KEVEXMAR-810948 format. One record per residue (C-alpha): x, y, z; residue number from 1; residue in one letter. Coordinates in Angstrom, 2 decimals, decimal comma, padded with zeros to 5 digits. Last residue first. Layout:
% residues N
         u         v         w   pos   code
         X         Y         Z   NUM      a
...
//
This chain:
% residues 142
         u         v         w   pos   code
   -016,18    014,88    002,28   142      s
   -019,41    013,88    003,99   141      l
   -020,99    016,97    005,60   140      s
   -023,90    017,12    003,14   139      n
   -025,24    013,79    004,43   138      p
   -025,83    015,41    007,85   137      d
   -026,23    013,01    010,78   136      d
   -024,06    010,26    009,39   135      v
   -023,02    007,62    011,90   134      d
   -019,40    006,49    011,69   133      y
   -017,61    003,14    011,71   132      v
   -013,82    003,23    011,89   131      e
   -011,31    000,73    010,55   130      i
   -007,64    001,29    011,40   129      r
   -004,84   -000,60    009,70   128      m
   -001,20   -000,96    010,76   127      a
    001,01   -002,74    008,25   126      q
    003,82   -005,03    009,39   125      k
    005,69   -006,41    006,42   124      q
    006,07   -010,09    005,55   123      e
    003,78   -009,76    002,54   122      f
    002,85   -006,26    001,39   121      f
   -000,91   -005,62    001,09   120      y
   -002,19   -002,91   -001,25   119      k
   -005,71   -001,83   -000,35   118      i
   -009,10   -002,15   -002,03   117      s
   -012,30   -001,03   -000,27   116      v
   -015,39   -002,72   -001,69   115      i
   -018,70   -000,86   -001,84   114      k
   -021,75   -003,02   -001,18   113      v
   -021,96   -002,58    002,58   112      f
   -023,96   -005,01    004,67   111      s
   -025,63   -002,98    007,40   110      p
   -027,02   -004,35    010,68   109      n
   -028,22   -001,24    012,60   108      l
   -029,82    000,30    009,50   107      n
   -031,58    003,62    009,02   106      d
   -029,54    004,80    006,03   105      y
   -026,65    002,89    004,53   104      i
   -023,82    005,29    003,72   103      v
   -021,35    004,06    001,09   102      e
   -018,02    002,60    002,04   101      t
   -014,72    004,36    002,54   100      r
   -011,20    004,11    001,24    99      g
   -007,50    004,43    001,89    98      k
   -007,50    007,28    004,41    97      e
   -003,99    007,96    005,66    96      e
   -003,01    007,67    009,34    95      w
    000,27    009,43    010,08    94      r
    003,33    007,50    011,32    93      q
    005,44    009,72    008,99    92      s
    007,74    006,98    007,64    91      s
    005,54    003,92    008,00    90      k
    002,30    005,53    006,81    89      d
   -000,57    004,10    008,85    88      q
   -003,45    002,67    006,86    87      l
   -007,00    003,99    007,26    86      y
   -010,38    002,48    006,32    85      v
   -013,57    004,57    006,67    84      i
   -016,94    002,90    007,27    83      i
   -020,53    004,11    006,87    82      f
   -023,52    004,01    009,19    81      p
   -026,92    005,78    009,24    80      d
   -028,16    004,87    012,74    79      t
   -031,91    004,46    013,23    78      k
   -034,58    007,14    013,24    77      s
   -036,01    009,83    015,53    76      l
   -033,23    009,87    018,13    75      t
   -030,15    008,68    016,28    74      d
   -027,28    006,88    018,01    73      t
   -028,69    003,36    017,68    72      n
   -025,81    001,11    018,67    71      p
   -024,66   -001,25    015,93    70      l
   -026,00   -004,79    016,27    69      d
   -024,11   -006,34    013,37    68      k
   -021,79   -004,72    010,87    67      c
   -020,83   -005,64    007,31    66      s
   -017,68   -005,01    005,34    65      f
   -015,90   -006,33    002,25    64      h
   -012,16   -005,66    001,88    63      l
   -010,50   -006,36   -001,46    62      e
   -006,81   -007,03   -000,97    61      l
   -004,29   -006,10   -003,63    60      t
   -001,11   -008,13   -003,51    59      n
    002,49   -007,58   -002,59    58      s
    005,64   -009,65   -002,72    57      l
    006,05   -009,23   -006,49    56      e
    005,97   -005,42   -006,09    55      e
    008,63   -005,65   -003,37    54      q
    010,81   -007,80   -005,62    53      v
    010,41   -005,31   -008,48    52      q
    011,30   -002,39   -006,20    51      n
    014,34   -004,39   -004,99    50      f
    015,50   -004,91   -008,58    49      y
    014,93   -001,28   -009,55    48      q
    016,92   -000,20   -006,49    47      q
    019,73   -002,62   -007,39    46      q
    019,89   -001,29   -010,97    45      s
    019,95    002,31   -009,76    44      v
    022,78    001,47   -007,34    43      l
    024,77   -000,34   -010,06    42      a
    024,32    002,59   -012,47    41      v
    025,60    004,97   -009,78    40      a
    028,61    002,75   -009,09    39      e
    029,46    002,53   -012,79    38      e
    029,20    006,31   -013,14    37      v
    031,40    006,82   -010,06    36      e
    033,96    004,34   -011,44    35      e
    034,06    006,24   -014,73    34      t
    034,59    009,49   -012,85    33      h
    037,53    007,93   -010,94    32      n
    039,17    007,04   -014,26    31      e
    039,43    010,75   -014,90    30      t
    037,77    013,19   -017,23    29      s
    039,68    016,18   -018,68    28      g
    038,35    015,71   -022,19    27      p
    035,41    013,34   -022,05    26      a
    036,05    009,68   -021,57    25      k
    033,51    007,47   -023,20    24      n
    031,85    005,39   -020,52    23      a
    031,50    001,67   -020,78    22      s
    029,21    000,41   -018,09    21      v
    029,47   -003,14   -016,86    20      a
    026,19   -004,88   -016,41    19      q
    024,86   -005,31   -012,92    18      t
    024,79   -008,66   -011,22    17      p
    021,36   -009,70   -010,00    16      p
    020,59   -008,79   -006,39    15      p
    021,74   -011,32   -003,84    14      s
    019,60   -014,11   -002,58    13      g
    017,22   -014,35    000,35    12      f
    014,15   -012,55   -000,85    11      c
    014,76   -012,77   -004,60    10      a
    015,61   -016,44   -004,36     9      g
    012,42   -016,95   -002,36     8      m
    010,49   -015,14   -005,07     7      i
    011,98   -017,21   -007,88     6      r
    011,56   -020,42   -005,94     5      n
    007,89   -019,64   -005,26     4      a
    007,26   -018,79   -008,92     3      y
    009,08   -021,87   -010,16     2      f
    007,14   -024,09   -007,79     1      d
//
């Protein structure tokens, strides 16, 4: 209960109060400079607080993959599948590769051993793309 209350307070409450900053006045400094320093410290403190809240509201997901009845795209053998996982960057809208599985040769129903781990942020929309590929040339994987 304490953990849930602490997170809910962080989500819906105000950031913690910042500590007052005592600045030694340098020759020629003004009171306005002291206020600017205090404001900058308050902004840094709030950003650190929100970063901490965001970190608390995230978790690492371990994705396990298997496929069933993949189409056979090879002529003399069966498909050699592997998977690539992409997440879309919110600011640039570009798809970024987050992980890939191993290649399983000659298998239309693969169960992949490699786990793909991604960071999941609660209450945030995250676009994910999962693509299955057939390897024709193992040397071309990069």
